[in-house]
N, C-alpha and C positions, 0 to 999 in steps of 0.2 A: 504493499499499500504506499501511496505517496503522502507526504505530510504538508503539502502546499496545493493551492488550486492550480489546475493545469489549463492552459489556454487551448482553444480548439485548434489553433495552428500547430501547437506542439503535439497534440493527439494525432492530428492529420499526418504530420511528418512521421510519427512513430508507425502508424498503420501502413503508410506507403513504402515502408522498408521491406514488406513481405508480399509474397504472392497472394493476390486477393482470393483466388480459389482455395488455397491452403488455409487461409483464415476462416473461410466459410465452412470448409470441411471440418476443421477442428472445432468450430462452434457447434456444428450439427452433431458431432459425436458427444460433446459435453452436454448440450441441452437435452438430447435424447436420453442420455444416462441419468442426468439429474431429474428429468421429468418422470422417469420410471422409479425413482427413489425419493418419494415425497419428503422424507426427513432431510434431504440434501438440497431441496429446491431453493431455500432461502437461508443457506448456511452463512452466518455472518463472517466466517473466516475465508470464504471463497470469493475472490474478487469478480468472478464471472457470474454475478447475480443476473436474473433474467433481463432487467433493463440494461445492464451493461452489455450483455450479449446482443440485444437489439440495436443499441447504438453502434457497436463495433461491426455488426453485420451490415448495417446501412453504409457506414463509412468505407468498408472494404469494396463496396460497389463503385464508389465515387473518387478513389484516390487519384491524384494527378499523374500526368505523364502516361506511361504505358499501363493503363488500368484495365486491360483485358484480363481474362481469367488465366491466360498462359504466363504473361509477365516474366520472360526469361531473365531479366536483369535483377530480379528480386529473389530473396531466399524464402524457403518454406517456413511457416510459423510452427514452432514446437508448442507443446502444452504449456511450457513455462513462459514462452513468448506470449501466448494468449492470455495467461493470467496477469502478466505485466501490462498488457494492453487493456485488460479489464479493469485493473487498478487505476490506470489513467482515465478510463471512461467514468469511473465512479467519482474521481477527483476533479472532473471538468468544472471550470469556472462558471458560476451562475451570476446573473445580474445582481443578486443579493450582495455580492462582495463589493460592489460599487454603490449600491442603493441603500446600504445599511444606515439606518437612522431617518430615512425619508418615510413619509406616511404610507402605511400598508405594505412596506417592503417585505416583511415577514409573511403576511397573508398572501402576497403574490408568489413568493417562493413556495408556500405550502400548496397553492393550487397547481403550480408546475410539477412539483414532486408527486402530488397525488395522482395526476393524470399520466405521469410517467411510470409509476410503480404499482399502484393499487390494482390495476387490471390483472396483475399476475397473482392476486389473492382471491380472485373471483372463481367460483366453481364453473365447470364446463357443462355439467349435466342439463341445467335448466335451459340454456339457450338452444341446445340441440333438440331436447325433447319438446320444446315449445313450438318448433317449426310445424309439425303436423297439425295440431289443432288450430293453429293460426292461419295456415295456408291450404290445407286440404279441406276445402269447403266451398260452397257456391259463393259467387260474388255478383249478385243480381244488379243489372242496370235498372234505372239510371243512377241509383245510389253510388255505384262504383263506375268510374269512368273508363279506366284502362286495365285495372287489375282483374285477372282472370287466370284460369289454369294454362291457357295458351300464352299469355304474356309472361307468366312466371317461367314457363318452359323456354321461351325465347330469351329471357334474361339470364337464366341459369345454364342453358344449354342442355337441359334434361328436365324430367319431371321433379317436383318437390320431393317425392319419395326417394328418387335416386340421389338427389343432392344430399338429403339427410343421411341416407345409408352410406354415401361416400365418406362421410366424416369419420366414423369409427374405423373404416377401412384404411384411409390414408394416415390416420393417427397410428394405427398398428403397424402399417408398412414402414413408416418413417422411424418409429421407436425401435423396431426390431432390426433395422438396417442402418443404424447410425445416421439417420436423417436422410438416407438416399431412397430414390424410387426410380425404377426403370419400367416404363410401360410394357416393354417386351416380356416382363415377368408374368403378366396376366395370361399369356398364351401357353405358359409352361404347365407341366403336370401338377406342380405344387399348388396351383391356383384353380384346380378343377372344381373344388367346392365353392369357391368364390363365384365362378362362372355359372353355377347352378342356382345361385341366390340373387344375382344382380345382373342386369344387362350390361355387358362389357363395353359395347359400343357407346352406350350412354355414359358409362363411368369414364371412358377415355375423353368423351366430348366435354363433360363437366370438368375434367381435370384441366383441359386446355382453356376452358372458359373462365373458371372460377378459382382454380388452385395454382396455376403455374404460368410463368412468362419467361421469355428469353432474357438473357443477361442484359443486353443492350437496352431493352425496354424498361427494366427495373432500374437500371443505372440512370437513364434519361429522366425517369420519374423522380428519383431521389435528387438529382441536380435541379430539376424544375421547381421542386417544392422546398428547396433549401432556404432557410431564413437568412435575410441580409444581415441580421445581427448574430455575429459568431457566438456570442454568449448564449443564444437561444437555440443553437443548432442541435444540441442534445435532445431537444424536445420536438424536433421536426417530425413531419409525417414519415412513417416507415413503409416503403413499398412492400416489404414482406408481410405486413399486416393484411394487405389486400390480395397478395399472391404469395403464399408461404414457400412455394417451391420455385427455384431458379433453374433454367436449363443450363447445363454445363458444356454443351456442345458436342458431346459424345453419345447423345440419345438418353443420357441419364439426367435426373433432377436431384436437387439438393434443398433441404429445408433447414437453414441454419438456426432458426428459432422454433423449438418444439411447441412452445406455448401458442404460437400463431397458427400452427397446424390444428391444435385442439380447439382454438377459438373460431375457426373458419365458418363452421355451420351455425349460423345464428340469423335472426331476422335482420340485424343490421347489415349483414352481407347482402341480403336481398334488396334492401334500400339502396345501398351505394352502387351495386351492380346496375340497378335500373336507372338511377340518376345519371350514371356515366355513359350509358348506352345510347340515349336518345336526346332529342333537342329539348330546349328549356320548357316549352309548353307541355310536352308529354311528361317530362320529369316533374313538373309541378302537379300534374294530375296524378301521377304515380305517388308522390308524396302525400297528397290528400287522401288517396285510397288507402295507403298504408296507415294513415292516421285513423281512418274508420275501422280497419282491421284490428288496430291496437285497441280501440274502444271495445269492440265486440269481444276480443279475447279477454279483456279485463272482466267484463260481465260474465263470460263463460266460466272464468275462474271463481268468481264470487258466488255463482249459483251452486258451487260445491258446498257452501256453508249451510245450505238447506238440508234438513229441516231444523237444525239448531238455530238458524236465523231466518228472517224473511228478507228476500233480496228483490229489489225493484230497479227497473231501468229509469230512463228519463221520464219526467212528468212534463207535459205541455201545459202552459198556462197563458191566460189572456189578461192584459191590463189595458188601461186607457192609452198607454204608449205603444201598444201592440202585443203580439204574442212572443213567447219565448220558451226556453227549455230549462229545467233544473240541471243539477250536476248529472253526470253520466250514469251513476248508480247510487242507490241508497240501501244500506244494510241496517236492518233493525235487529239488535240483540236484546237480551233481557235487561242489560245494564247500560247500553250505549247505542246511539244511532251514528253510523259511520257514513259520511258524505264523500263520495269517491268521484274525482275528476281525472280524466285521462288527458295527457298532453304528450304530443309526439316530439318533445324538445330534446335535442342532442347538443352537447356543448361543442361548438365549432372549434377547430384547431386554433384559429386566430384569436379566440376568446379566452384561451387558457393561460395566457402569458402574464397577465396582470390582474390585480384585484379589481381595478376599475372596469376593464373590458369584460371580465367574468361576470361581475355583479350587474353591469349595464345590460348584457345580453340576457341573463337569466330573468332580470326583472322585466325586460321587454317581452320575453317569450312566455313568462309565467303569470304576468300581472292579471290576465283575464281569468286564469284558473282560481286564483285567490278570491277574485270578485264573485265568481260563480259559487264558491262555497259560502261566502258571506250572504249572497242573495238567497240561496236555498235555506241556509240556517234561519234567516229572518222569516222566510215563508213558513217554516215549521213553527217558529215561535208565534207567528201571527195567525196560525190556523188557516192557512190559505185554502180556499175551497178546492183548488185544483189537486191538492193532495188527498182530499177526502179524509177517511178515517185510517189510512194506511200507515201514516208516519206519526207516532206518538210524540208528545212534547214533554213527557214527564221524566226524561232521563238525559244524561249528558250527551252532548254532540261533539264529534271530532271529525277532522277532515284528512283525507289522503289525496295527494296529487301524484299520479303514477306515470312515470316516464319510461321509455324503452330501455334506457341505460342508466347506470348510476350517474348522478350529478354530484361529484365528490365535494364535501364540505358545505353543500348548499343548505343544510339544516342548522349550521352554526349561526349564532345570533348576529354576528357582524355581517353575514351575507344576506340575512333575511330582513334587515332593518328597513329596506326600501320597498318591501312588498305592501300592497294594500292589506288592511287588517281583515282577516277571514272571519273574525269574531268568534271563532272556536279553535281550540288547539289543533294545528294542522302540520303535517310532515310531508316531505317529498320522499317517495320511495321508488325504487326501480321495479321492473317487472319481476326480477328474481326475488326481491324482498317481498313483493306482494304474494307470490306463489308460496313462499315459506310461511308468511303470516296466515294464509288460507289453510295450509296444512295444520297449523296449530289451532286456528280458529274453529275448525270443524269439530274439535273436541271441547269447545268452550262456549256454552250457551250464553254466558254472561258477557263475552266480548272483551275480556280483560286485555287480551293481546293487543287490541287496537288502541286502547287507552294508553297502554305502556309505550306504544310506538309514537304516540303523539304528545305525551306529557313532557314539558320542558324541564331542564334542571334549574338550579338556582341562578344560573347565568343566562337563562333563556335559550340554551342549546337543546336541540332535539336529536336523538340518536336511535333511529329505528334498528340499525344493525346491532347496537348493544342490547336492545330490547329482545331481538331474536336470540342473541347469545344467552341471555338470562333464561329465557323459556327453554332453550336447549339444555342448559345446565340443570334445570329443575326436573328433567325427565330422564328416565333410564334409556328410553329409546326415542330417537328422533322420528316424528311422524312423517309419512310420505304424502306427497301431493298426488292424489289418485289420477288426475288428468295427465300429469306429466309421466307418471309411471306407465299408464296404459299406452301413451304415445311412444315412449321409448321402447316398450316391449313389442310394439308393432313393427319394429325394424327388422332388417334382413339378418342381423347378427345376434338375435336374442338367444 
């Protein structure tokens, strides 16, 4: 480990001393090995932590001069070389070193570090299992403009089912072969059982569409998306997150970051593949349709709480100012009424660098959701006739705003200060957290888990993740989410 901040120029010079392909091959071996040994994934003594592997893999694509995979003028990277480079990546200079003492400098650093590192602590099961119930369903027009089984096939290069089943296959293939994959393997006798379970032609098509790209393409993407501020380059977009495998030129492919392979099959991949494929008008319709699918999926999850709770969708109401809708779902437990609003908000890469840009973007995107919760809460208190007798007013109210992905730190008081007052305790939760809360809530008629998820501490911070952990610690067995289990068991590899 180094005892001083390292400039990106120093890091870049160090990386450029080695053959880029040998760096990626070494990283692939290391990440596959550590991925298969959970106790080593975040070992504090290992400088090749997951985010260091990601930074190093991206930089190996873009080193100056002869940056092709052959690079005859450079030496191969040994394991000790990789660990030295990993230590440099961990020690990279951050704007905090020059901004120390300026307003919100520490908060800005916390945002950058959270989005760089916390993704590697998220479980993979939920995203993959969520795909089938979210996308293997009808999408009737005119409610859905472009989303359909056919458009999903066009975007993915295969059916949703094959895309989902490709996930465990490519994870297993990469982990068992030090991050390597050769499409020719699929035609060998050792893959006879695979050919009996999945359409190989579609598997290879989705591999080229959603899993892999040529070296030059990934390199160009890494250079094109590079931050002009060298101190922010460790937080740049990583092309391997969008295409985990790179073609080495000999018909073989390599995945230098095992986590990106495991993360590939998820609804966010469907979103970004669609947005990147077509023009802006189509992409905007795609985004709207996926927002509706997000809402529908949340209600599908919440209906699993029945009969321990009563679950309602939106209520339409009329006022002198016109008609409107309540929050997307309302859950009535014995001891609490939960107001649930869906928001398809994702933290854009350019919003994750400073406290100001992060809070400005979140408050712009989420402002309406907080207002919707406040409006529905007031309707319940005022016995609005549109609600009939369905929603009682004799118990506490709380609110959940559900987003497709985690919005790190967004429940901390300093980040929520600018939101409209929802008038009831309200937390932001990701789909993964909602799915886990539903698993616990199915066993809890009182609805305690929702109150725990939304109750602030003495400083005004809310921590749904910690609430989940407390419920997990209080049980001998962690309850399963039936919808996710059923969807996962429907795959080709059960």
